[in-house]
N, C-alpha and C positions, 0 to 999 in steps of 0.2 A: 180497335186499330192500334197497332204498335206505335210507340213514341217516335221512332225513326220515320215511319211512314207518314205520321201526322205532320211532322216537321216539313217533310218534302211536299206534302199536300198544301200546307199553309204557305210555304215559300212560292209554290206555283201560283197560288191565288194572288199573292202580293205582287209577284212579277207580272201577272196578267193585268192587274189594276194599274200598276206603274206604266206598263206599255200603253194601255188605253189613255192614261193621262198624258203621256208624252206625245202620243199620236194626235190627241186633241189640241195640245199646245202647239205642235208643229203645224197643224192645219188652221190655226186661228188666224184669220186674215187681218184682224185688227188688234194686235197684242197690246197697244198702248191705250186701248179703250177698256174701262171697267165694264163688267157685266151690268147691264141696265137697259132701260127702255130705248135709248138711242141706238146702241149697238145692235140690240135685237131687231129693231125696226129696219136698220140698214141691211142686215144680212137677210132678213125675211123678204125685203123688197127685191134685192138682187137675185135671190133664189127663185122668186116668183116670175120675174121677167125673163130669166134665162132658161127656165125649164120648159122644154118643148111640149110637155104634157100639161102645163099649167094654163088655165084660162087667161092668165095675165101675161103670157109669153109675148115678148117683143122681138122682132127680127133685129139682127145685128146692126143693120144700116140705120135703124131708128133709135139705137141706144146712145142718146146724146145727153151728156151731163155738163152743166155750166156752173162755174165757180166764180164768185166775187174773189178779189185778191186781198185788199186791205181789210184786216180784221177777220178774214175768213181763212186764208191760207198762211198769213203771217200777221204779226202784231201791227198796230197802227197808232199807238200812243207813244209819247205825248203829242206827236203830230204825224201826219202822213209821211211816210219815209221818202216819197218822191219830193215832197216839199223841203225836207232836210237836204236832199240832193241839190235842189235849186239854191238854197241858202249857201251851201258849201261852194257851189259854182260861182256865186256872187263874190265870195272871198277869194277864190282862185283867179277870177277875172279882174278884180279890183285894181291891181297894179297897172293894167292897161286902160283903166277908166278913172283917172284921178278925180274927176268931177263927182264920182259916187260918194266921196267922203262927205259931201254936203248935200247931195241931191237925194231926195226921198223917192221911193222907200228904201233905196240902197244904203243910205247912211244909217238907218235904223237896223237894217240887217247886219251891217258890218259891226255895229255896236252890240249886237245881240239883244236889242230892244224890240221884241216882236209883238208885244201885247196890244199895240195900237194899230197894227196893220189891218187894213180892210181888204175886201175882195178885189177891188180895183188895184190895190197895191200888189197883191199876190200875182195878179195877172201880168203886171209890169215885170215882176221878177221872173215869172215863167217865160215870158217872151224874150227877155234878155239872156236867159240861160239855156233855153230849149230850141231856139231858132237862129237863123242867120248862117247855118252851116248845112252841109249836105247830110244825107241820111247815114252814110258810112261814118262820117266824122262824129255824128251824135252817138251812134252805136258804140264807137270806141270809147267815147267819154263816159257813157253810162256803164260800160263793162269795167273800166278802170275804177270808177267810184264804188261799184258794188263789190269789187274785189278787195278794197282797202278801207272803206269808210266804216265807222263804228257808231253804234247807238249812243246818244248822249247820256243816257241813264245807266244802261247795263254794261256799256263798254264792249259789247259783243258785236261782231260783224252782223249786218242786217240779214244775211243769209243764214245765220245761226238762230234767227228769231222766227223761222217758219215753224208751223205746228206739226209736230211728229204724227199725231193722230190723223191729220188731214193728208199727210204724205202717204200714210198707209191706206187711207180711203181712196186716194187717186190710184194707187197701185192695184187695189182690190177691184175697182171698177174696170180698169184697163185689162186686168186678168180675165174679166168676164165680158170682154169685147165692147166695152163702152168707149166712146170717143169723148175725151175730156177737153173742155174749152174754158178759158178765162174770159169772163165778161165783167169788166171793172171800170171804175171811174178813173183809174190811173192811166197814164199815157201809154198808148200802144207801143211807141218806139222805145220808151223807157223799159217796159216790161219785156219786150222781145229780146232785149240785150242779155237777159239772164234766166228767164223762166224755164227754158229747155233744160239747162244744166241743173237747176234746182228742183223743178217740179216734174220734169219729163214731158212738158207740154211744148210742142214745136211752135215757132213764131206764127205760122199760118192759122193756129188755133187760139190766137189772142185777139180779143175784141176790147178796145178801150177808147179813151178820149184821144182824138186825133187833131193834129194841126194841119192847116192847109199846106200844100206843097206845090212846087212847080218843076217842070222838066226844063233844064237849061243845058246849054253846051258850054263847057269850060275848057278852052283851048282844044276844041275838037273832041272832048270827052263828055259823053252824056252823064248828067247828074240829076238827082232829085233833091231839090233844096227845100228846107223847112222854113215856112213863113210865119210871121208873128200874128197869127189869127187862128182861133179855134174853129175847126170844121165841125166836129161832133163832140159834145160834152156827154159822155156815156154814163149817165146817172139817172136813177129813178125810171120814169116811163121810157126814156131813151134806151134803156137796156133791152127791153122787150122788142123795141123797133129794130135795134141793131142786131139782135139775134135773128130776127126775120130776114133782114137785109144781108147779113154777113154769113150766117150759118145756113139758113134756108130750111131748117127743121125746128119744130118746137121741142125743147128738151123734155125728157121724161123725169129728170131729176135736176134740181137746182139748189145751190147752197150759198147762203149769204149770212150777214150778221147785222144789218142795219135797215132802216127805212128806205135807204137808197136802193136796196135790193128787193123791195116789196113787189114792185111791178113784175120783175123777173120771176119771182116765186108764184105770183098770182097767175101769170100767163102759163107757166108750166103746169100748175095745178088744174087749170081749166081745160086742159087737153083730154081727149078720150083715153080710156083705159087707166091702168094703175099709174099713179104719179107720186113723186117723192120730193116735196119741198122741205128744206131743213134750214133752221137758223142756228148759228153759233152764238150762245149767250155768254158774254164775258162776266163771269161770276167769281173769278179767282184773283183776289187782290194780293195774295201771298206769292203766287208763282208768276202771275202776269199782271192784269189790271181788272178792276171791277167797275162796270159802267153799263148803262142802258138808256133810260128815258131822258135824262137831263144832260147827257154828254154832248160836248161841242164837237166831238169827233165820233163817228160811228153810232149816232143816236138810234136806239131801237125802242120805239114807242108804239106807233101804229102797227108795225109789223109784229110786235110781241102780242098785242091784243088779237090780231087776226090769226096768228098761229095757234093761240089757245082756243079761239072760237071754232076753228076749222080742224083742229086735231093734228096740225103739222108737227113734225119732230123739232123739238128745241133742245139743243145740247147744253147741259149744265157743265161748263168746263171744270169747275171745282170738284164736282162729284163724279163726273163720267170720264175724265181723262186721267190716266195714271201718270202721265208726264205731259208737259206742254211742248218743250223744245227737244230737238235731237240731242243725244249725248247728255 
């Protein structure tokens, strides 16, 4: 072979390989995920349930995927972000409540002394900051906070602390005709104020903790008023019950990060056919946080043991995610 022909032949091969690599990269549905067991398991599952020739094929109507929010779709340390919202609201409302300067637990919140607050204290804070207004008013308050508030450690907006790999997973599932729901211990009204713009999940697909409400007429105008009482605390076993009551279909895929999500993953896994329960394991102390069994927030203990025993997918954030946050 002449040298000129050889060069042309070699260049053709290189161009073909480059084109194949480019095509693969362009088609990669999860570019922020490193090649590894979790990415492989996700893609294999989606391909299996969407292929009409597969014995594991699932009709579109039954392609339901549920996601916890705190610690699964965005960070949750050093405290749940909605709790920070409540504390910020105490500070904003304090001028109208001068008694809060000495009245607990508000006095401690205003001083930034949070270490001795108990569950009953937090409930008082939640009732004072999340109720007493109508639903439209609360929605506007939550929207304003999420647009401006910043994380106390990173200084970033809370919407910048969503997980880029999980955003890609949501898009990938929806591109394959999955319906994606949030099933979270966070407040339904709080999440509905912003999750559609951030996750692409509409408000009717948000299942969370709810406050009691009442229908009232205000100067002839009907309103729904938020009351200082929890109607449903959407955590642990209640997540499975609320999926049944609010969604009406058992998910074929469920994603969480803590023992609070275990019942949801168990109920998903127990259904007929191919199922996909997945845990996000916070192992990256450099780029995010590292915690599991002993954490006061997002404890993953029983769930981690059950996942390993049953072969569920457990994502090692440090090893399997190329990036944690967008940009």
